[in-house]
Every structure is written in C-alpha cells, then in structure tokens.
C-alpha positions as CSV (number, residue, x, y, z in Angstrom):
1,M,133.3,86.8,41.0
2,G,132.1,90.5,41.3
3,L,129.3,91.8,43.5
4,F,126.8,92.2,40.7
5,D,127.6,88.6,39.5
6,I,126.7,87.4,43.0
7,V,123.5,89.4,43.1
8,S,122.4,88.2,39.7
9,G,122.8,84.6,40.9
10,L,120.5,85.1,43.9
11,S,116.9,84.5,42.8
12,S,114.8,85.2,45.9
13,F,114.5,87.3,49.0
14,A,115.1,84.2,51.1
15,T,118.4,83.4,49.3
16,L,119.5,87.0,49.7
17,H,118.8,86.8,53.4
18,T,120.8,83.5,53.7
19,W,123.7,85.0,51.8
20,I,123.8,88.2,53.9
21,I,123.7,86.2,57.2
22,D,126.6,84.1,55.9
23,Q,128.6,87.2,55.0
24,S,127.8,88.9,58.3
25,S,128.9,85.9,60.3
26,K,132.4,86.3,58.9
27,V,132.3,90.0,59.8
28,S,131.0,89.4,63.3
29,D,134.1,87.5,64.2
30,K,136.1,90.7,63.8
31,V,133.9,92.8,65.9
32,N,135.5,94.0,69.2
33,M,132.8,93.6,71.8
34,R,134.8,95.4,74.4
35,R,134.7,98.6,72.3
36,L,130.9,98.1,71.9
37,D,130.6,97.7,75.7
38,K,132.5,101.0,76.1
39,I,129.9,102.7,74.0
40,D,127.3,101.7,76.6
41,L,129.4,103.3,79.3
42,E,129.8,106.5,77.2
43,I,126.0,106.7,76.5
44,K,125.2,106.2,80.2
45,S,127.4,109.2,81.0
46,E,125.5,111.3,78.4
47,I,122.1,110.2,79.9
48,E,123.2,111.5,83.3
49,K,124.2,114.8,81.8
50,C,120.9,115.3,79.8
51,F,118.4,114.2,82.5
52,H,118.0,115.5,86.0
53,T,115.5,113.1,87.7
54,E,116.4,109.6,88.9
55,Y,113.2,108.3,87.3
56,E,114.2,109.6,83.8
57,I,117.8,108.4,84.1
58,N,116.7,104.9,85.2
59,K,114.0,104.6,82.5
60,I,116.3,105.3,79.6
61,D,119.3,103.5,81.0
62,E,117.3,100.4,81.8
63,F,115.8,100.3,78.2
64,I,119.2,100.7,76.5
65,A,120.9,98.2,78.8
66,G,118.1,95.7,78.3
67,H,118.2,96.0,74.5
68,S,121.9,96.5,74.1
69,L,122.7,93.0,73.0
70,E,119.8,93.0,70.6
71,F,120.9,96.3,69.0
72,K,124.5,95.1,68.6
73,S,123.6,91.7,67.3
74,Y,121.3,93.2,64.7
75,G,123.8,96.0,63.8
76,I,126.6,93.5,63.2
77,S,124.7,92.0,60.2
78,A,122.9,95.1,58.9
79,L,122.9,98.9,59.0
80,F,120.0,100.6,60.9
81,T,117.6,102.4,58.6
82,K,116.1,105.8,59.5
83,E,112.7,104.1,59.8
84,E,114.1,101.4,62.2
85,K,115.7,104.1,64.5
86,E,112.5,106.2,64.5
87,S,110.4,103.2,65.3
88,V,112.4,102.3,68.4
89,I,112.4,105.9,69.6
90,N,108.7,106.5,68.9
91,K,107.7,103.3,70.7
92,F,109.8,104.1,73.7
93,L,108.3,107.7,73.9
94,M,104.8,106.4,73.6
95,E,105.3,104.0,76.5
96,N,107.1,106.6,78.6
97,R,105.2,109.8,78.0
98,G,106.5,111.6,81.1
99,L,110.0,111.9,79.8
100,N,111.5,114.9,78.1
101,E,111.0,114.2,74.4
102,E,113.8,116.3,73.0
103,N,116.4,114.9,75.4
104,T,115.2,111.4,74.8
105,I,115.4,111.6,71.0
106,N,118.9,113.2,71.3
107,I,120.2,110.4,73.5
108,F,118.8,107.6,71.3
109,N,120.2,109.2,68.1
110,Q,123.6,109.6,69.8
111,Y,123.6,105.9,70.9
112,F,122.6,104.7,67.4
113,Y,125.2,107.0,65.8
114,M,128.0,105.8,68.1
115,L,127.0,102.2,67.6
116,Q,126.6,102.5,63.8
117,E,129.8,104.4,63.3
118,Y,131.7,101.5,64.9
119,L,129.7,98.8,63.1
120,N,130.0,100.6,59.8
121,K,133.7,100.1,59.8
122,N,133.2,96.3,60.3
123,L,130.7,95.7,57.5
124,S,131.8,94.9,54.0
125,F,130.5,96.8,51.0
126,E,128.7,93.7,49.8
127,T,126.7,93.5,53.1
128,K,125.7,97.2,52.9
129,F,124.7,96.9,49.3
130,L,122.5,93.8,50.0
131,K,120.9,95.6,52.9
132,K,119.8,98.3,50.5
133,V,118.5,95.7,48.0
134,I,116.4,94.1,50.7
135,D,115.1,97.4,51.9
136,D,114.2,98.7,48.4
137,Q,113.0,95.5,46.7
138,G,111.7,93.4,49.6
139,K,109.3,96.0,51.2
140,H,106.2,94.3,49.7
141,I,107.2,91.0,51.3
142,V,107.8,92.6,54.7
143,S,104.5,94.4,54.4
144,T,102.7,91.2,53.6
145,I,104.3,89.4,56.5
146,S,103.4,92.3,58.8
147,K,99.8,92.1,57.8
148,L,99.7,88.4,58.5
149,M,101.3,88.9,61.9
150,V,98.7,91.5,62.8
151,N,95.9,89.2,61.9
152,M,97.4,86.5,64.0
153,E,97.7,88.7,67.1
154,D,95.1,88.7,69.9
155,K,92.6,91.4,69.0
156,N,91.6,92.0,72.6
157,M,93.8,94.8,73.7
158,F,92.1,95.0,77.1
159,K,94.0,91.8,78.0
160,N,97.4,93.4,77.2
161,S,99.1,94.0,80.5
162,E,101.3,96.9,79.4
163,F,99.1,99.7,80.6
164,S,98.3,97.8,83.8
165,K,102.0,97.3,84.5
166,R,102.8,101.0,83.9
167,I,100.0,102.3,86.1
168,I,100.4,99.8,88.9
169,G,104.1,100.3,88.8
170,I,104.2,104.1,89.0
171,C,101.6,104.0,91.8
172,T,103.7,101.6,93.7
173,S,106.6,104.0,93.3
174,I,104.4,106.9,94.5
175,N,103.4,104.8,97.5
176,T,107.1,104.3,98.3
177,L,107.8,108.0,98.1
178,L,104.9,108.9,100.4
179,L,105.9,106.2,103.0
180,N,109.4,107.4,103.1
181,S,108.7,111.1,103.1
182,K,107.9,113.2,106.2
183,L,104.2,112.6,105.5
184,K,104.5,109.0,106.5
185,I,101.3,107.9,104.7
186,T,100.5,105.3,102.0
187,L,98.8,105.8,98.7
188,L,97.6,102.2,98.5
189,K,95.7,100.3,101.2
190,K,97.0,97.1,99.8
191,P,99.4,95.9,97.1
192,F,98.1,95.1,93.6
193,A,99.4,92.6,91.0
194,A,101.0,94.2,88.0
195,D,98.3,92.7,85.7
196,Y,95.3,93.7,87.9
197,L,93.9,96.1,85.4
198,I,93.5,93.7,82.5
199,A,90.0,92.4,81.6
200,D,87.9,91.0,78.8
201,N,86.2,94.3,77.9
202,L,86.4,98.0,78.6
203,D,83.5,98.0,81.0
204,D,85.4,95.5,83.2
205,V,88.7,97.5,82.9
206,F,86.9,100.6,84.1
207,L,85.3,98.7,87.0
208,K,88.8,97.5,88.1
209,L,90.2,101.0,87.7
210,T,87.5,102.4,89.9
211,N,88.1,99.7,92.5
212,F,91.9,100.4,92.3
213,F,91.2,104.1,93.1
214,R,88.9,103.1,96.0
215,N,91.9,101.5,97.5
216,F,93.8,104.8,97.7
217,S,94.2,106.0,101.3
218,A,91.9,109.0,100.7
219,E,91.2,109.6,104.4
220,E,94.9,109.9,105.3
221,M,95.6,112.2,102.3
222,N,92.6,114.4,103.1
223,E,93.8,114.7,106.7
224,K,97.3,115.7,105.6
225,S,96.0,118.2,103.0
226,G,93.2,119.6,105.1
227,I,90.9,119.3,102.1
228,E,87.9,116.9,102.0
229,S,87.8,115.4,98.5
230,K,85.1,113.2,97.0
231,E,87.2,111.2,94.6
232,P,90.2,109.2,95.9
233,L,92.3,110.3,93.0
234,E,91.4,113.9,93.7
235,S,92.6,113.4,97.3
236,L,96.1,112.5,95.9
237,F,96.1,115.5,93.6
238,K,95.0,118.0,96.3
239,L,97.7,116.6,98.6
240,V,100.4,117.1,96.0
241,I,99.5,120.7,95.1
242,I,99.2,121.6,98.9
243,I,102.7,120.3,99.8
244,S,104.4,121.5,96.6
245,P,102.4,124.5,95.1
246,D,105.5,125.9,93.3
247,L,106.0,122.6,91.4
248,S,102.4,121.9,90.7
249,I,101.3,124.6,88.3
250,E,101.4,122.4,85.2
251,L,99.9,119.5,87.2
252,N,97.0,121.7,88.3
253,Q,96.3,122.7,84.7
254,Y,96.5,119.1,83.4
255,Y,94.2,117.8,86.1
256,E,91.5,120.5,85.5
257,R,91.6,120.2,81.7
258,T,92.3,116.6,81.1
259,V,92.0,114.3,84.2
260,K,88.5,115.5,85.3
261,Q,87.2,114.7,81.8
262,T,89.1,111.4,81.9
263,L,87.4,110.4,85.1
264,N,84.0,111.5,83.7
265,C,84.7,109.1,80.8
266,V,85.5,106.2,83.2
267,N,82.6,106.9,85.6
268,G,80.0,107.5,82.8
269,Y,81.0,104.8,80.4
270,S,78.7,102.0,81.6
271,E,75.6,104.1,81.7
272,K,76.6,106.4,78.8
273,T,75.8,109.5,80.8
274,K,75.6,113.1,79.5
275,E,79.0,113.7,81.2
276,F,80.5,110.8,79.4
277,Y,79.6,112.2,75.9
278,I,80.9,115.7,77.0
279,A,84.1,114.0,78.1
280,L,84.5,112.3,74.7
281,G,84.4,115.7,73.0
282,S,86.8,117.3,75.4
283,L,89.3,114.4,75.0
284,G,89.2,114.5,71.2
285,L,87.2,111.4,70.9
286,A,84.0,112.8,69.4
287,Y,84.6,111.2,66.0
288,D,86.8,108.2,66.9
289,N,85.2,106.8,70.1
290,S,85.8,103.1,69.7
291,D,86.4,101.2,72.9
292,E,90.0,100.7,71.9
293,K,90.6,104.4,71.4
294,I,88.8,105.3,74.6
295,Y,90.9,102.7,76.5
296,E,94.2,104.0,75.0
297,T,93.3,107.6,75.7
298,V,92.2,107.1,79.3
299,M,95.1,104.9,80.3
300,N,97.7,107.2,78.7
301,N,96.1,110.2,80.5
302,L,96.2,108.5,83.9
303,Y,99.7,107.2,83.4
304,F,100.9,110.7,82.5
305,L,99.2,112.1,85.6
306,F,100.9,109.6,87.9
307,V,104.3,110.3,86.3
308,K,103.9,114.1,86.9
309,I,102.8,113.4,90.5
310,Y,105.8,111.0,91.0
311,E,108.2,113.7,89.7
312,I,106.8,116.3,92.1
313,L,106.9,114.0,95.1
314,N,110.4,112.9,94.2
315,E,111.6,116.5,94.3
316,Y,109.6,117.1,97.6
317,S,111.3,114.0,99.1
318,K,114.9,114.9,98.1
319,E,115.4,116.8,101.3
320,K,115.1,113.5,103.2
321,D,117.9,111.0,102.7
322,Y,116.6,107.4,102.4
323,L,116.9,104.2,100.3
324,P,113.5,102.9,99.4
325,F,114.2,99.2,99.3
326,E,111.2,97.2,98.1
327,N,111.3,94.8,101.0
328,S,111.2,97.5,103.6
329,T,108.4,99.2,101.7
330,I,106.3,96.1,101.9
331,D,107.1,95.7,105.6
332,D,106.0,99.3,106.2
333,M,102.8,98.7,104.2
334,Y,102.0,95.6,106.2
335,K,102.7,97.4,109.5
336,H,100.5,100.3,108.4
337,I,97.6,97.8,107.5
338,Y,98.1,96.0,110.8
339,F,97.6,99.2,112.8
340,R,94.5,99.9,110.8
341,I,92.8,96.5,111.2
342,K,93.9,95.4,114.7
343,W,90.9,97.2,116.3
344,Y,88.6,94.7,114.7
345,F,90.1,91.9,116.7
346,D,88.2,92.4,120.0
347,N,87.0,89.8,122.5
348,D,83.8,89.1,120.6
349,S,85.3,88.8,117.1
350,K,88.8,87.4,117.8
351,E,87.8,83.7,117.9
352,M,85.5,84.1,114.8
353,L,88.3,85.8,112.8
354,K,90.8,83.2,113.9
355,K,88.7,80.4,112.5
356,I,88.0,82.2,109.3
357,Y,91.8,82.8,108.8
358,E,92.7,79.2,109.6
359,R,90.0,77.7,107.3
360,Q,90.7,80.3,104.5
361,E,86.9,80.5,103.9
362,I,83.8,79.2,105.8
363,I,80.0,79.4,105.6
364,D,78.8,81.9,108.2
365,T,75.9,79.6,109.5
366,K,78.4,76.8,110.0
367,L,80.8,79.1,111.8
368,A,77.9,80.2,114.1
369,D,77.1,76.5,114.9
370,E,80.7,75.7,115.7
371,L,81.0,78.6,118.1
372,N,77.6,78.0,119.5
373,V,76.4,81.6,118.9
374,D,73.4,83.1,117.2
375,I,73.9,83.8,113.5
376,S,72.5,87.3,113.9
377,F,75.1,88.0,116.7
378,L,77.9,86.6,114.5
379,R,76.9,88.8,111.5
380,R,76.5,91.9,113.7
381,T,79.9,91.3,115.3
382,L,81.7,90.9,112.0
383,H,79.8,93.6,110.1
384,S,82.4,96.4,110.7
385,A,85.2,94.1,109.6
386,T,83.5,93.6,106.2
387,K,84.1,97.3,105.4
388,E,87.9,96.8,105.9
389,F,89.4,93.4,105.3
390,L,86.7,90.7,105.6
391,S,85.1,89.6,102.3
392,Y,82.0,87.6,101.6
393,K,80.1,86.0,98.7
394,Y,76.5,84.9,98.3
395,L,75.8,81.2,98.8
396,N,72.0,80.9,99.2
397,N,69.2,82.8,100.8
398,N,70.3,81.8,104.3
399,S,74.1,81.7,104.1
400,T,77.2,83.5,102.8
401,I,80.8,82.4,102.5
402,I,83.2,84.6,104.4
403,Y,86.9,84.8,103.9
404,I,89.9,87.2,104.3
405,D,91.5,88.8,101.3
406,K,94.9,87.3,100.5
407,T,96.7,90.6,101.1
408,Y,95.3,90.9,104.6
409,R,96.1,87.2,105.2
410,K,99.7,88.0,104.7
411,V,99.4,90.8,107.3
412,I,97.6,88.5,109.7
413,E,100.3,85.9,109.2
414,K,103.0,88.4,110.0
415,Y,101.2,89.7,113.1
416,Y,99.4,86.5,114.2
417,Y,100.6,86.6,117.8
418,E,99.7,90.2,118.3
419,L,96.2,89.8,116.8
420,F,95.2,86.4,118.3
421,E,97.3,85.8,121.4
422,D,98.5,89.1,122.8
423,T,95.9,91.1,124.7
424,N,98.2,94.2,125.1
425,Y,98.1,95.8,121.7
426,E,100.6,98.5,120.8
427,D,99.3,102.0,120.5
C-alpha cells in the first residue's frame, strides 16, 4: 500500500495522530540516545564560548538540560517547525531579559539544528509527510483547542508566581554576592519565600513589593556608598555606581529613564497621583494601562534592573575567590541578623521576649500579668523591638497580640543561649 493510499484511508485528525505515533514508535527504537546525549555536551561547549558571565551560562545551560528529554522525545516523532522553534526561543528571552539576545538565539538555533539533523535521518518519509499534513490542515483544530485552554486558565495573573520567583531569586543572588564581597553587607534583612510577591490584585502586589524594598538594608548600603538615599532601591543603585562607576554607565541611564518612573507607578498606583499618570506615559502605557499591562511592565523593568546589578556586582566580586554555597549564605544572614537584634535583649526585656518566643504569640496584657509588671512598662520596654523583629496585631481596645516573625524565630533558635542565657555578648 502506498503513502497516498494510507492517507486517503485516514478520515480524521485524531486518526492521523494515532497513525503517526504508531509509526514514530517504530522509528524511536532505532534512535541512538548516546549520540543525542553527545549533542548536549557539544552545545554546552558552545554556550561557554558564546557567553562570558556565569549567570548567562548557567541560565541557558539549565534550561536546555532541563528540557533536553522533552525536546528529544518530541523530535523523535515529528520535525520542529519554524514557529515551534521561535516560540521556545521567544518565551525563554521574555523570561530572561538580561541575557544577550543575539547569542541566545544563535545557541538555540544551533541546538535545534544539531538535534534536528540527527533526528531527520531517523524519521521515515511517511512521518515527515504526515507532520506537514497535520500542520497545514489541522491548524484550525489546534487554534480551537488553544482558545479553549486559554478560557480554562486562571485569569488572575497576579497569582502567577513566575515574576515573584524571578525577582526574589535574583535579589537572593545579589544578597549572596554582597555578603561574600569585600563589602560584607546584606541586601535583604531577612529571607523571603519565592512566591512572596503574588496577590489577588495589583494593589496588593505593589504593597508587597513596597514592603519587600523596605526590607533592603538601606542603612548599611548608605554607609558604604557615603550617600543618603530616600528609597531603599535607590540605596542599592547608588552603592553599585559608586563601587563600579566604569561598569555602571548603562545602569545609570536605565535607572534615571525607566526605574524612577517605574517606582512612581508603584508608589502612586493606589492613590492615582499625578506622578502615576506621568509615569504611565513615560513607560508607554498611556493607551494600554490595564492592571495586567502595568503589572507586566513594572515587574519586567524591576527584574531587568536586578539582572544588570547582579552582572556588575559579579564582575566586582571576581577579584575575590569564594564559593557562595546556599547554606553558608543563610548562616551568614542569620549571624548578621543576630548582631543586629541582640541589643534588644537587655535585663528588662529578656524575660518578656523569652516568653513571647516560647509561646509563639501572647496577649500583651496577659504577659504583663504573668510577669507581674505594669502594662505601660511592658509596652515601653518592648517598643524599640517592634521596629526591628517584634510584630503585633490588634485584638481589642485594651490589648494586642505580640509575636516574633518566623524568620527571626529561626535566628533566635540558633542563638538561643547567647540571647537568653549568656550575659557576656560578643562584640
């Protein structure tokens, strides 16, 4: 039976799909996976030639390694179309805006070419022909399915954790670089969960974003740069351009032209200030200023800023030989927090804070009764700690619930003896 006799006997897209999978399963038995794995090693070598920063090399290498089996499995049964290749490349570039676009496109095209060349030799003519039939005649079916899938997806993009993961992730990396550099400072006062920046609406996202920036160690960065900045994010920016002026020309331009307006958009969104509307125009959002578009623009702009800062700090830190292991970084952060909070554990407050820590949370009036102290004295004693690590929430007109944030609880657990038992603190 000839190929066209086979095709004429197949009456539906589903039947075509079943037939091609059956044919491809016979072909897949012949595929030499060792040769395919060798392609991965060859492309890794090309990545290291094209890119010069560890960040870029790791990003592309991790993506290809993570999707290698998927690419190969798909390629065994069908040839990649131009649209499919472009879709993969464009999505990757959109999610990793800090990478060199030209080099990235070249690497992906090389990888697909090497993979396709090998797979092409293992596919029968029938399989290739049916792939074209599906592409040409089944597009309306694919389009219909795509539309249905879009309608089924959760419309609330503010709950999508991708942007949050990227921003928290790159800031954690910057924190590591700063800790291990000769500056010996932190970016973050405490660790944040990767999904911290997700919320139900844009207003809440921006509130979380503002709180995230407030947890930047602005005082430390101001001290190192010698410049007093009003915004925590500006403190980081000023520090970077002071320590690496020769590498920061592009960063300086980007901050002045884009980041300042991005921050005006964040800070003015809730009240819809004059600065907010000016920012929309500057960011190209004058005519398309839906919450979704504003969210995408703001998060992309901030992520790109942090990528640029990471690249500069990475170059700045190269003169120092170190291995930034995650565990040692967390230990360093905890130690840094310990030295910052230990002064709040004095003779008056130590017993109060110990009970709060051991109970996890307690009503302040009840704590005063247990310690047999006046409530005014208790609140006055603990007041300074509320600005650093002690949190509280309203209960009624007479009482509040006080507790220690979970990040600080981990620090207190690690340094329990030093804080509650040892009276001779380290300097």
